[in-house]
N, C-alpha and C positions, 0 to 999 in steps of 0.2 A: 727603343720603341716605348711609347706611352701606353700604360695599361688602361683598358676600359674599366668602367665600374664593375661589370660582370667578371672580368678577368681578375680584378683585385679581390673580389669576394670568393672566387674559385680558389685563389691562392691562400686566402685565410682559412677556408674550409680544409684545404689539403694540409695545412700546418696544424690545424686543430685536431683533425680526425686521423691524420697520418696517411690517408689515401682518399682519393675521390674516384667515382665511377661515372663513366660517360652517361649511362642511362639515367642515373639519379640526378645528375646535373641538368640534363635536358628537361627532365620533369620539373625540377626545382625552378629553373629560369624560364620555362615554357618556350624553349627554342628547339631547333632540330638537333639530331645527333651530329650532323655534319658541322653545325655551328660550334658545338662544344668541342669536337675534335680539333677544329681550327683554333679555338681558344687555347686548348692544351698544347697544340703545336707551337703557338706563339710564346706561351709561357716556357716551354722547353727550350725554344730557340734563345730566349732571354736568360737561360741558365737558372730558372727559378724552380722548375719541377723536372722530374724524369718520367718519361712515358713508360707505362707498364701495360700489360694486356688488360683491356677494358677500362683504362683510366690513367691515373698519374699519381705519383708520390712526391712530396716536397724534397728538394735537393738539400741534403744535410751533410754534416761532416765537421771538419775543424776549420773550415774557411767561411768567412762571412759573405753575405750577398754583395754583389758589386755596388759601388757607391751610387751610380746612376739609378739602379733599381731601388735601392733604399731611399733615395731622395724622392722618388715618385710615390712610394707607398705611404698611404694614410696621411697625405699632405694636409688635409683639413684638420684632422685630429692633432697633428703636430702643431699647427698654428694655434688651435684652441689651448693646448697645453702650454705653449710658449707665452701666450697672452696672459694666462693665469699666473705663470711663474714670474714674468716681468712685472706684473702688478704688485708683487710682494717685494720687489727690489726698489728701494727708495732712491731718489736722487742723492747725490753726494755720498755714494757708497762705492765699494770696491768688490771685485769678483774675479773668479777664474772660470773660464769655460773650456771644456775639453773637446776633442774632435767628435763629430757625429751630426747627422742631419737634424736631430731634435735640438741640439744646442745651437745649431745654425739658425733654426727657427726662433729660438730665444734671442739671438743677436738681432734678427729683424725686428723683434718686438721691443728692443731697447733703443731703437734709432732716435727716439724723441726724449730719452732720459737726459737729464742735465748733470754735468759735473760728476761723471762716473769714470772709474778706472777699470779697464778690462785687461786682465792678463790671460793669454791664450796660447795654446800650442796647436791652433787650428788656423791655417791661412785663410780659409773661407770666412771664418768669424771676423778676422781682422779686416778683410776686404769689405764685408757687409757693414761694419761699424765705421768705415771711412766716411759714410754718409752722415754721421753724427758729429758735428763740430764740438759738442760738449762731452766727448768721450776721449780719454787718454788711453791709447792702446799700447800694450806691452806684449811683444811677440817673443816666445821662447826660441832659443837656438836648439839645434839638434838635427837629426836625420829626417828629411822631408819625404813623406810617402806621397808619391805622385798620384796614387789611386784616389786619394780623398783629401789631400791637403793637410793631413795630420803631421805633427812634428813629434818625434819620439826619440828615446835614447837616454843615456846617463846624463848627457849635457842638459837635456830638457828637464830631467828631474832636479838637477842641481840648480837650474834657473828658478823653477817653481819654489824651491825651498828658501829662496831669498825673500819671499813675500808672506804676509799675514793679512788675509783679506776678510771682508764681511761675509761673502757668500762663495761657496763652490756650486757650480751648476754643471752637472755631468749627465751624460747619457749612458746607456748600457746596451749590450747586444742580447742579453738574456736575463730573465728573473725567474729563478726556480722555486719549487714548492717550499724550500727551506728559507726563503727570503734572502737568498744570496744574489748579488749582482755579478754578472758574468761577462766575459769578453773573449775574443779570439786571439788577441795579440798581447803576449806577455809583456813586451816593452811598453805598450800603452797602459797596461794594467799598473805597472810600477809608477807611471806618471800620474794616473788617476788616484792612486793611493796617496801620493804626495800632495795632490790637490786637496784631498779630503783633510789631510793632516794640517794643512796651512790655512784652513778656513774656520770661521767662527760658527757658521751655519752651513749645512749641506743640503742642497736640493738635487733630486734626481728627476729628470724628465724622460718619459718613455711612453710610447703608445702600446695598446693592448697586444699587438703582434709579438712583443718581446716576452710577454708573460707565459711561463711554462716552457720557454725556449732554452735549450741547453747550449753551452759553450765551454771550452776546456779550462779557462783561466778565471779565477775568482778575484773580483775587485774588492768587495766589502759586503757586509751584511746590512740589511735595511735597519738593523738596530743602531747603526752608526749614522743614520740619515735623519735629518729633521723633518723633511717633507718630501713625499713622492707625488709627483704630478702625472696623472695618466688620464685616459679618456673613457675607460669602462670600469665598472666595479671589479675588484680583484676576487680570485677564488677565496672561499671561506677560510682555508688554512692560512694563507698569506695575510688576509685581513686580520685574523685572530692574532697572528704573530706581531703585526704592527701595533695592535692595541696593547699587547703585553709590553712591547718595547717603548711605547710612547711615540712611535713614528706616525706623523700626521699624514693623512691621505686626502688628496684633492682630486676629485673626479671632474674632468673638464669636458663640457659638452660642446660639440661642434655647432650647436644651435645658438651658442653665445652665452649660456649660463653654466655655472659649475657649482659644486657643493662639496663640503667636506664629508668624510665618512668616519 
């Protein structure tokens, strides 16, 4: 199911606050209690929240949200982030893109670039860039995850290690208060680490919903990243760490403008 704007905002509130209450939501959105209960029922059916007495809590654990759910969330923000990221990638350059809905948005933003080489372990990225005749596409071998088109495993890591590219463009499932990039799949984490090692500059693309979100496996620290592209200002602690590390921040507005921090 496609989430309504209100349902998306309810989900963000649940993730930010840890719990939402029917009465508070009805007052916030100026709708009936029945409408909010129906929204929470839809979110629970989609596997995004768990119903509790009087409200709902975000569904958490060691499993990421389903691919289709992630693809729908914050689509406009991802497009703005992707446009800003792609604008910093020149023609006649090479890059590696990993699995994720944010990196797929970057692929869409690269369809008019000329003479670029894209190495990827993401079948969706490869299919998107088929529309660009000026793009040479190199697809990694390995085990295909049918859930999201990602390719992972030791064979994938060995393939990535054959390249030295201008840019790494990676997404993340979580960004904690220590400035660590996190994921749920250890096999994918190994590949992402190889991608960072084999690049001259490292870009991370992630929307605000990943900030403060936990996941069990660590990819890297933002201290290893050149630029983080996101859509909202970061918490003061993470912003301060990035300043200390020299990690550049780009806040990308859905209104079409963006600015560094």
